[in-house]
VEXKOL-785724 format. One line per 4 residues: number of its first residue (from 1); their letters; for each residue x, y, z of N, C-alpha, C, CB. Coordinates in pm, 1 decimal, padded with zeros to 6 digits, m for minus. Glycine has a CB too. Layout:
BEGIN
NUM	A	X,Y,Z,X,Y,Z,X,Y,Z,X,Y,Z ~ ...
end
This chain:
BEGIN
1	MAIE	m12464.2,00200.8,13044.0,m12544.4,00294.3,12966.3,m12626.2,00162.5,12871.7,m12434.3,00425.9,12867.2 ~ m12748.9,00200.3,12848.1,m12828.6,00093.3,12779.3,m12829.3,00131.3,12629.8,m12982.0,00081.0,12839.1 ~ m12814.1,00048.7,12542.2,m12806.0,00073.3,12399.2,m12927.5,m00005.7,12326.6,m12659.6,00025.4,12343.5 ~ m12989.4,00082.6,12217.1,m13078.8,m00017.2,12146.4,m13030.7,00011.9,11995.3,m13255.5,00008.9,12175.3
5	IERK	m13046.5,m00100.3,11952.4,m13017.9,m00119.1,11813.2,m13124.8,m00193.4,11735.4,m12892.1,m00189.2,11800.4 ~ m13202.8,m00110.1,11654.6,m13326.4,m00140.2,11584.3,m13323.2,m00098.7,11438.1,m13441.0,m00073.0,11652.7 ~ m13392.4,m00205.5,11367.1,m13416.5,m00168.8,11236.2,m13566.1,m00168.9,11201.5,m13341.7,m00257.0,11148.7 ~ m13634.0,m00090.2,11105.2,m13766.5,m00100.8,11105.5,m13793.3,m00091.7,10972.1,m13835.5,m00008.7,11186.5
9	YLVL	m13907.9,m00152.3,10926.2,m13935.6,m00201.6,10772.9,m14088.8,m00201.4,10759.5,m13872.6,m00364.5,10737.1 ~ m14129.5,m00161.2,10650.4,m14273.1,m00140.6,10628.2,m14312.0,m00297.9,10608.0,m14311.0,m00032.0,10490.2 ~ m14422.6,m00327.9,10651.7,m14497.9,m00458.2,10626.0,m14576.4,m00468.7,10489.5,m14600.3,m00478.4,10740.2 ~ m14536.5,m00560.8,10421.9,m14596.5,m00569.9,10265.5,m14757.9,m00665.7,10280.6,m14455.1,m00675.6,10143.5
13	SDAW	m14772.7,m00733.0,10366.1,m14903.1,m00822.8,10365.7,m14920.5,m00866.8,10498.1,m14898.4,m00950.8,10269.5 ~ m15051.1,m00926.7,10538.2,m15068.9,m00991.6,10673.1,m14997.7,m01094.6,10679.9,m15195.9,m01029.3,10708.6 ~ m14948.6,m01170.9,10601.7,m14871.7,m01317.7,10632.4,m14803.8,m01332.5,10751.3,m14765.7,m01351.9,10534.0 ~ m14734.3,m01204.5,10837.3,m14695.2,m01222.4,10965.6,m14824.3,m01261.8,11075.3,m14621.2,m01089.7,11001.5
17	SLNA	m14935.4,m01223.2,11036.4,m15047.0,m01274.2,11150.1,m15018.9,m01421.2,11172.2,m15216.2,m01256.7,11098.9 ~ m14979.4,m01502.5,11055.8,m15006.0,m01664.1,11075.5,m14925.5,m01710.4,11193.0,m14959.4,m01758.3,10940.1 ~ m14817.0,m01665.4,11238.0,m14708.4,m01688.6,11354.7,m14712.6,m01576.8,11463.1,m14553.7,m01690.8,11292.1 ~ m14798.9,m01492.2,11501.9,m14797.9,m01390.5,11581.6,m14864.1,m01439.6,11681.5,m14843.6,m01274.7,11534.0
21	DSGM	m14822.6,m01391.3,11814.9,m14887.3,m01395.7,11920.7,m15030.9,m01300.8,11926.6,m14787.6,m01363.3,12017.2 ~ m15107.5,m01313.9,12027.8,m15210.1,m01225.9,12060.8,m15185.1,m01086.9,12039.8,m15244.4,m01243.3,12186.8 ~ m15104.5,m01051.5,12065.6,m15084.1,m00877.0,12073.4,m15108.6,m00824.5,12198.3,m15183.8,m00790.4,11979.1 ~ m15069.9,m00683.3,12197.7,m15078.3,m00623.9,12325.4,m15091.8,m00478.1,12283.0,m14952.6,m00657.0,12423.5
25	DMQQ	m15196.6,m00420.4,12343.9,m15277.7,m00273.2,12285.2,m15182.8,m00190.6,12381.2,m15485.7,m00247.2,12320.4 ~ m15139.4,m00099.7,12323.9,m15037.0,00027.5,12369.3,m15096.7,00158.1,12356.9,m14902.7,00037.4,12279.6 ~ m15072.9,00227.4,12450.0,m15082.2,00364.5,12447.6,m14951.6,00413.8,12483.5,m15187.5,00415.5,12533.8 ~ m14911.5,00538.9,12382.3,m14790.7,00612.8,12431.9,m14791.0,00742.7,12386.0,m14664.7,00552.4,12393.3
29	GYLL	m14744.7,00835.8,12478.4,m14739.8,00971.3,12459.0,m14583.4,01008.4,12484.8,m14846.1,01046.7,12556.4 ~ m14580.6,01151.4,12449.5,m14415.5,01216.2,12454.2,m14437.2,01345.8,12541.3,m14339.3,01267.3,12276.9 ~ m14359.1,01332.4,12641.1,m14368.7,01448.1,12700.9,m14258.8,01539.5,12650.8,m14367.9,01428.9,12841.1 ~ m14147.1,01493.2,12575.7,m14034.4,01569.1,12504.6,m14012.8,01517.9,12383.2,m13907.2,01569.1,12573.0
33	GTEH	m13974.9,01591.9,12265.9,m13927.8,01519.7,12176.0,m13836.7,01623.4,12101.4,m14035.9,01449.9,12098.7 ~ m13704.8,01616.9,12106.7,m13616.1,01729.2,12059.5,m13514.9,01659.5,11951.8,m13530.7,01802.9,12193.3 ~ m13430.0,01733.7,11905.6,m13324.2,01670.1,11817.9,m13221.3,01585.9,11913.0,m13241.5,01790.7,11730.6 ~ m13228.0,01586.5,12044.4,m13136.3,01541.3,12128.3,m13176.0,01411.9,12190.5,m13109.5,01638.4,12221.9
37	ASVR	m13301.8,01410.9,12218.0,m13363.3,01318.3,12289.8,m13529.9,01310.7,12294.0,m13309.1,01338.2,12415.5 ~ m13592.6,01199.7,12327.8,m13730.0,01210.1,12340.6,m13743.2,01133.7,12475.8,m13814.8,01150.2,12212.7 ~ m13860.4,01156.1,12540.3,m13901.5,01106.4,12674.3,m14053.8,01073.2,12652.8,m13874.5,01220.1,12798.2 ~ m14068.3,00947.6,12650.4,m14201.5,00869.2,12635.7,m14274.0,00789.7,12743.9,m14181.8,00777.6,12540.4
41	IRLQ	m14391.3,00808.7,12744.0,m14473.3,00734.2,12851.7,m14541.7,00633.6,12767.9,m14582.4,00829.2,12940.0 ~ m14541.6,00499.2,12825.3,m14594.6,00386.4,12761.1,m14678.8,00305.5,12846.9,m14492.4,00308.0,12708.7 ~ m14835.6,00301.0,12836.7,m14917.0,00212.9,12897.9,m14945.3,00072.1,12818.7,m15038.9,00286.7,12923.3 ~ m14896.3,m00024.1,12868.7,m14938.1,m00164.4,12784.2,m14996.3,m00245.0,12910.4,m14787.5,m00259.8,12695.8
45	GDSA	m15114.1,m00304.7,12862.0,m15175.0,m00381.0,12966.9,m15161.6,m00324.2,13102.4,m15122.0,m00511.4,12967.4 ~ m15107.9,m00395.6,13196.8,m15121.7,m00348.2,13353.9,m14999.8,m00297.3,13383.0,m15156.8,m00462.7,13465.1 ~ m14926.5,m00266.0,13309.3,m14789.3,m00202.0,13321.6,m14755.5,m00074.9,13241.5,m14690.7,m00300.8,13282.8 ~ m14661.7,00019.8,13300.2,m14629.4,00134.2,13261.1,m14464.9,00161.9,13254.9,m14702.1,00220.4,13346.6
49	NINI	m14426.9,00236.0,13167.4,m14270.3,00265.9,13171.4,m14268.9,00422.6,13129.7,m14171.2,00160.1,13053.4 ~ m14144.2,00473.7,13168.6,m14104.6,00600.7,13116.1,m13987.2,00549.7,13058.1,m14087.1,00723.0,13216.4 ~ m13947.1,00634.8,12937.6,m13867.0,00574.0,12845.1,m13761.6,00698.4,12784.7,m13967.0,00500.9,12729.9 ~ m13663.2,00701.4,12790.2,m13596.4,00824.8,12746.7,m13486.8,00759.1,12636.5,m13521.9,00915.4,12885.9
53	KGVT	m13495.8,00825.1,12519.5,m13416.4,00767.0,12403.9,m13320.7,00874.5,12378.7,m13503.9,00728.8,12269.7 ~ m13192.2,00883.4,12326.8,m13088.0,00954.6,12273.1,m13133.5,00964.6,12109.5,m12939.4,00876.0,12306.0 ~ m13047.4,01076.6,12038.8,m13060.4,01086.7,11917.6,m13025.8,00946.5,11833.2,m12982.5,01198.9,11885.8 ~ m13080.9,00949.1,11721.1,m13022.7,00823.0,11651.8,m12916.7,00837.5,11578.1,m13106.8,00761.2,11569.4
57	LGVR	m12806.5,00744.3,11603.9,m12689.8,00744.4,11507.7,m12676.7,00611.4,11432.2,m12556.1,00772.4,11584.2 ~ m12742.3,00613.3,11301.3,m12737.7,00504.6,11244.0,m12887.1,00420.4,11251.9,m12621.3,00438.6,11304.1 ~ m12843.1,00294.3,11322.7,m12978.9,00223.4,11380.1,m12959.7,00234.4,11508.4,m13009.8,00069.1,11344.2 ~ m12839.5,00264.3,11582.1,m12837.1,00276.2,11731.7,m12818.2,00379.4,11812.9,m12761.7,00211.8,11772.7
61	RDEF	m12899.9,00392.7,11913.6,m12927.7,00493.3,12023.6,m12922.4,00451.2,12157.3,m13051.8,00548.0,12010.0 ~ m12906.0,00536.8,12237.7,m12906.1,00515.7,12386.0,m13003.1,00496.3,12439.3,m12864.0,00598.0,12453.4 ~ m13063.9,00441.7,12520.4,m13201.9,00418.4,12571.6,m13220.0,00385.5,12734.8,m13258.2,00297.2,12488.4 ~ m13284.0,00424.4,12800.0,m13336.2,00403.5,12915.7,m13476.6,00394.8,12944.1,m13292.4,00482.3,12980.4
65	EYPI	m13518.6,00292.8,13029.6,m13658.3,00253.6,13052.2,m13660.7,00223.5,13215.5,m13702.9,00115.1,12952.7 ~ m13773.6,00285.6,13238.6,m13782.9,00251.2,13387.5,m13982.6,00231.4,13426.5,m13689.6,00413.4,13490.0 ~ m13972.3,00125.2,13481.1,m14139.8,00107.8,13516.2,m14165.9,00215.3,13624.5,m14187.7,m00060.5,13585.1 ~ m14326.2,00267.9,13598.3,m14373.4,00362.4,13658.3,m14505.1,00319.4,13721.2,m14378.8,00468.1,13574.0
69	PVAD	m14574.0,00378.0,13812.9,m14721.1,00316.7,13844.2,m14781.0,00345.4,13724.3,m14809.9,00380.1,13972.8 ~ m14905.2,00272.2,13704.8,m14998.9,00286.5,13593.6,m15072.7,00431.5,13636.7,m15109.8,00144.9,13580.2 ~ m15122.3,00445.0,13744.3,m15212.2,00559.9,13770.5,m15144.9,00698.7,13734.1,m15254.1,00558.8,13922.8 ~ m14971.4,00682.5,13764.4,m14899.4,00805.5,13721.8,m14912.3,00820.5,13566.5,m14743.9,00798.8,13766.0
73	AKYM	m14886.9,00678.1,13481.0,m14877.0,00684.1,13344.8,m15007.5,00754.7,13284.2,m14854.7,00542.3,13291.5 ~ m15142.1,00701.2,13327.7,m15261.3,00757.2,13272.8,m15279.1,00896.0,13289.6,m15369.3,00696.6,13323.0 ~ m15212.5,00969.7,13418.0,m15229.2,01095.6,13405.6,m15153.4,01174.4,13356.0,m15248.8,01134.8,13488.6 ~ m15021.3,01119.6,13303.1,m14922.8,01178.6,13223.1,m14983.7,01166.2,13064.0,m14773.4,01099.2,13249.7
77	LTHL	m15039.3,01069.9,13035.6,m15076.5,01042.7,12893.5,m15198.4,01157.6,12888.8,m15127.6,00865.3,12859.5 ~ m15290.1,01162.7,12973.0,m15412.4,01254.0,12954.9,m15368.9,01403.6,12963.0,m15525.5,01223.9,13070.0 ~ m15287.9,01436.4,13058.9,m15261.6,01582.3,13112.4,m15121.0,01648.2,13048.0,m15247.5,01575.8,13287.0 ~ m15020.0,01557.8,13011.8,m14893.6,01601.2,13016.4,m14823.5,01582.2,12885.2,m14827.2,01537.6,13121.6
81	CQKP	m14888.4,01488.0,12826.2,m14818.3,01434.8,12709.0,m14881.4,01525.6,12557.8,m14853.3,01250.7,12706.8 ~ m14807.7,01530.5,12468.9,m14830.9,01599.1,12330.5,m14933.2,01493.7,12282.0,m14684.6,01619.1,12222.9 ~ m15030.8,01553.8,12214.8,m15132.3,01512.4,12121.2,m15134.8,01494.6,11986.2,m15211.3,01576.9,12131.2 ~ m15172.7,01420.0,11907.7,m15256.5,01295.5,11952.4,m15148.0,01157.4,12019.1,m15350.3,01238.6,11795.7
85	MITK	m15221.4,01109.6,12111.4,m15141.2,00995.6,12158.0,m15123.3,00893.1,12036.9,m15213.7,00924.8,12286.0 ~ m15025.6,00808.9,12068.7,m14992.5,00699.2,11969.0,m15066.3,00586.7,12009.4,m14842.6,00662.5,11959.3 ~ m15151.0,00542.2,11954.2,m15237.2,00384.8,11995.3,m15162.5,00278.1,11874.8,m15462.5,00395.7,11961.7 ~ m15138.2,00164.6,11959.9,m15109.0,00050.9,11840.3,m15120.6,m00074.8,11929.7,m14939.3,00061.3,11752.9
89	KRYH	m15136.7,m00182.4,11855.7,m15124.4,m00292.2,11888.2,m15005.5,m00379.4,11832.5,m15233.8,m00333.9,11867.1 ~ m14897.1,m00419.9,11954.1,m14804.0,m00491.2,11921.1,m14804.3,m00620.5,11926.2,m14724.0,m00459.1,11969.9 ~ m14746.0,m00704.2,11825.7,m14768.6,m00854.9,11814.6,m14599.0,m00892.9,11801.9,m14881.9,m00907.5,11661.2 ~ m14549.3,m00974.7,11855.6,m14444.8,m01079.2,11828.8,m14444.5,m01183.9,11751.9,m14416.1,m01128.6,11918.7
93	VDYD	m14368.0,m01176.6,11652.5,m14337.6,m01290.6,11542.9,m14206.0,m01345.3,11559.9,m14345.2,m01238.8,11393.8 ~ m14177.7,m01488.1,11586.4,m14058.4,m01538.3,11596.4,m14019.8,m01576.6,11439.1,m14059.8,m01657.7,11702.4 ~ m13896.3,m01558.6,11354.1,m13839.2,m01601.2,11252.2,m13708.6,m01583.2,11253.8,m13887.5,m01557.0,11155.1 ~ m13683.4,m01702.9,11207.3,m13526.0,m01759.6,11174.7,m13427.7,m01680.6,11300.2,m13463.2,m01700.8,10983.5
97	NHRW	m13469.4,m01747.7,11403.8,m13398.3,m01726.0,11531.5,m13389.9,m01561.6,11587.1,m13247.0,m01785.8,11506.8 ~ m13468.7,m01480.4,11533.4,m13503.9,m01361.6,11571.9,m13633.8,m01322.3,11597.6,m13462.6,m01291.4,11498.0 ~ m13678.9,m01252.3,11714.2,m13787.9,m01194.1,11732.9,m13832.1,m01066.5,11667.2,m13789.7,m01183.5,11845.2 ~ m13938.6,m01056.9,11594.1,m14002.6,m00924.0,11529.3,m14101.8,m00892.4,11605.3,m14056.2,m00931.6,11386.5
101	EVDV	m14104.6,m00748.6,11622.9,m14219.3,m00686.6,11672.8,m14296.7,m00611.3,11561.8,m14180.7,m00595.4,11783.4 ~ m14448.1,m00653.4,11542.4,m14504.3,m00583.0,11441.9,m14623.9,m00485.1,11533.3,m14566.3,m00695.8,11318.3 ~ m14595.3,m00340.0,11472.4,m14698.2,m00260.5,11534.3,m14806.8,m00202.2,11430.4,m14628.8,m00145.4,11610.5 ~ m14915.7,m00248.0,11471.9,m15056.7,m00206.4,11388.9,m15097.7,m00086.2,11459.6,m15189.8,m00325.7,11392.3
105	FAGE	m15077.2,00025.7,11401.2,m15110.4,00165.0,11438.7,m15265.8,00155.9,11443.1,m15050.8,00282.2,11329.9 ~ m15349.0,00285.5,11532.6,m15490.5,00325.6,11517.5,m15489.5,00467.4,11556.0,m15592.9,00240.0,11605.3 ~ m15597.2,00493.6,11542.2,m15604.7,00623.6,11555.3,m15552.6,00738.0,11421.7,m15527.0,00637.6,11679.4 ~ m15476.6,00816.2,11483.0,m15456.9,00918.6,11379.6,m15345.3,00856.7,11266.4,m15401.3,01064.4,11455.8
109	NTGL	m15288.6,00739.2,11319.9,m15197.4,00626.1,11215.0,m15239.1,00526.1,11189.8,m15078.6,00577.1,11249.8 ~ m15384.6,00483.9,11163.7,m15418.9,00409.1,11119.5,m15387.6,00361.5,10965.7,m15510.1,00431.1,11154.3 ~ m15361.1,00252.0,10939.6,m15327.6,00199.9,10790.5,m15184.1,00153.9,10812.3,m15339.4,00324.1,10659.4 ~ m15063.7,00211.8,10894.2,m14953.0,00204.2,10937.5,m14905.6,00100.3,10998.8,m14939.2,00283.6,10993.8
113	IIAE	m14831.8,m00015.0,10926.8,m14781.9,m00147.7,11011.2,m14647.0,m00135.5,10964.5,m14856.6,m00309.5,10976.5 ~ m14560.6,m00140.0,11088.2,m14422.7,m00145.0,11109.5,m14380.3,m00259.5,11156.9,m14380.2,m00053.1,11186.8 ~ m14281.1,m00332.1,11099.4,m14202.1,m00431.0,11161.9,m14062.6,m00399.2,11206.7,m14195.3,m00534.5,11078.2 ~ m14001.7,m00427.0,11325.0,m13921.2,m00407.8,11390.5,m13825.4,m00511.8,11440.7,m13972.6,m00353.6,11460.0
117	IELT	m13709.8,m00505.6,11449.0,m13615.9,m00615.5,11472.8,m13509.3,m00566.8,11543.4,m13568.3,m00680.5,11353.2 ~ m13478.6,m00578.1,11714.2,m13372.9,m00542.5,11761.9,m13272.0,m00637.0,11769.9,m13395.3,m00494.4,11863.8 ~ m13102.8,m00609.1,11756.7,m13002.3,m00651.0,11743.6,m12924.2,m00642.5,11853.6,m12961.3,m00609.0,11652.6 ~ m12840.7,m00716.8,11853.9,m12732.5,m00732.6,11964.8,m12607.8,m00643.9,11917.4,m12685.5,m00900.0,11986.1
121	HEDE	m12611.3,m00635.7,11782.0,m12499.5,m00530.3,11745.9,m12508.8,m00492.5,11589.0,m12342.6,m00595.1,11779.9 ~ m12483.7,m00376.5,11563.7,m12532.3,m00305.4,11421.2,m12495.3,m00408.3,11273.1,m12433.1,m00136.8,11406.5 ~ m12403.0,m00483.7,11306.6,m12378.4,m00574.5,11189.5,m12420.1,m00713.8,11201.2,m12240.6,m00577.7,11158.8 ~ m12492.4,m00737.2,11296.4,m12571.5,m00884.6,11309.7,m12658.0,m00916.1,11204.0,m12662.8,m00895.8,11434.3
125	AFSL	m12635.3,m01031.0,11141.3,m12684.9,m01116.2,11045.6,m12831.3,m01146.2,11068.9,m12605.6,m01236.9,11042.6 ~ m12929.7,m01111.6,10980.4,m13045.8,m01179.9,11005.9,m13124.6,m01190.5,10855.8,m13130.4,m01099.7,11125.8 ~ m13218.3,m01265.7,10849.9,m13304.7,m01287.5,10735.4,m13432.0,m01193.7,10745.4,m13346.3,m01440.6,10728.2 ~ m13456.0,m01172.5,10629.3,m13608.8,m01094.0,10623.8,m13731.7,m01168.4,10570.3,m13602.3,m00965.5,10527.3
129	PEWV	m13813.2,m01188.4,10671.7,m13932.4,m01252.9,10613.1,m13989.2,m01216.1,10498.2,m14025.1,m01249.1,10688.9 ~ m14084.8,m01280.9,10422.3,m14148.7,m01213.3,10279.0,m14236.8,m01141.0,10290.1,m14201.9,m01291.6,10183.9 ~ m14289.3,m01119.4,10443.5,m14364.4,m00998.6,10445.4,m14338.6,m00872.5,10476.9,m14441.8,m01012.2,10502.7 ~ m14181.3,m00873.7,10479.3,m14112.9,m00726.3,10519.7,m14087.3,m00663.0,10403.5,m13973.2,m00729.1,10602.4
133	GEEV	m14098.8,m00543.0,10384.7,m14072.9,m00460.7,10282.8,m13948.9,m00368.7,10279.3,m14178.2,m00390.4,10272.4 ~ m13980.2,m00242.4,10257.1,m13862.4,m00122.8,10233.7,m13834.1,m00104.9,10384.3,m13918.1,00042.7,10146.6 ~ m13690.6,m00100.3,10398.3,m13638.2,m00064.8,10538.6,m13645.7,00068.7,10534.9,m13494.5,m00111.7,10578.0 ~ m13711.8,00153.3,10665.8,m13738.1,00264.4,10698.3,m13682.7,00322.3,10810.8,m13845.0,00268.4,10700.8
137	SHDH	m13563.7,00241.6,10873.8,m13495.5,00282.7,10978.7,m13453.2,00430.9,10973.0,m13387.7,00197.8,10992.7 ~ m13417.3,00494.9,10871.4,m13375.2,00617.9,10854.1,m13438.2,00736.7,10805.8,m13294.6,00605.2,10796.0 ~ m13573.1,00690.6,10788.1,m13681.4,00795.7,10768.9,m13759.2,00828.6,10881.3,m13773.4,00758.1,10670.2 ~ m13708.3,00958.6,10907.7,m13770.7,01020.6,11049.7,m13908.9,00988.4,11054.8,m13760.0,01185.8,11065.9
141	RYYN	m14008.8,01025.1,10932.3,m14134.6,01022.0,10943.8,m14198.5,00903.9,11023.9,m14177.9,01029.6,10821.7 ~ m14110.3,00787.8,11039.3,m14194.5,00653.1,11093.5,m14134.6,00667.2,11230.7,m14162.7,00482.7,11010.0 ~ m14059.7,00745.9,11279.8,m14034.8,00743.6,11426.7,m14138.3,00802.7,11513.5,m13913.0,00811.6,11456.0 ~ m14199.0,00718.6,11591.0,m14326.3,00749.7,11673.9,m14319.9,00895.8,11718.6,m14339.7,00652.2,11806.3
145	TCLV	m14204.7,00982.0,11752.5,m14203.6,01095.3,11788.9,m14263.2,01177.7,11681.3,m14082.2,01127.0,11827.7 ~ m14219.2,01133.0,11576.1,m14287.9,01230.4,11449.9,m14410.9,01196.3,11401.3,m14207.7,01233.0,11321.0 ~ m14481.5,01091.7,11450.7,m14617.3,01033.1,11415.7,m14717.9,01099.8,11516.4,m14619.1,00863.4,11428.6 ~ m14672.9,01159.6,11606.0,m14746.3,01266.4,11676.2,m14769.6,01368.7,11635.3,m14708.1,01298.7,11767.4
149	THPY	m14664.4,01455.5,11574.2,m14674.5,01581.4,11509.5,m14704.4,01558.6,11338.5,m14530.0,01664.1,11542.0 ~ m14698.9,01454.2,11308.7,m14731.1,01423.7,11140.9,m14787.3,01283.1,11144.4,m14580.8,01426.8,11027.2 ~ m14912.0,01291.5,11187.4,m14953.6,01143.9,11197.3,m14988.5,01087.7,11031.5,m15104.3,01132.6,11308.9 ~ m14982.2,00952.0,11028.6,m14968.9,00899.8,10891.4,m15111.0,00937.3,10799.5,m14942.5,00729.1,10903.5
153	KDW	m15223.9,00962.4,10866.8,m15311.5,00992.5,10801.1,m15315.2,01147.9,10714.1,m15403.5,00968.4,10889.4 ~ m15221.3,01199.3,10758.0,m15198.5,01323.7,10691.5,m15078.5,01322.5,10583.6,m15171.6,01427.1,10799.3 ~ m15051.1,01230.5,10554.7,m14895.8,01188.9,10440.6,m14948.6,01217.1,10305.6,m14830.4,00992.7,10436.0
end
C-alpha cells in the first residue's frame, strides 16, 4: 500500500522563485470527495493520472496513483468532475536536501500559494526556508478537495 506523508505551509514571499524550476501547469478535478477518500483526475503537460487518497491521519494518508490516457482525463475533467476545476502551476524548489513543491493557484483560487514537502516518515527532520510561513497541514480549507467547494476567493 502506498502512503503519502506531506506537510503544507503558506508562502510568505516570492523568494522561492529564485531557485525554482520553470513549473508545470496542472488542471485537476474531483470525481468524489467524502470523509473517507477522494478520487482526483490530474492533467499535467502531456500526461494524466487518476489518484485515490484516503482520509488524512495527521500528516499521513493512503495514496494510490495510476496513469490514464490524456483524452480520458480531458473528458472526465470536462464532463464528470465537480466544478470549479483546480488550476495551478507547480514549481519544484530544492532546499537543504529536500524538494519542495510550490503551488501557485489560478482561477477561483487565485492568490493562494502553498508549499508542500513530502517526507519519508512523520518525524523526519527538515528545515524551513525563509519564504515558508504558517503550517496548514491540518487546516481542511487548504485541501484541494475543499478548494473546489469553498474556493479561496470566497474566504
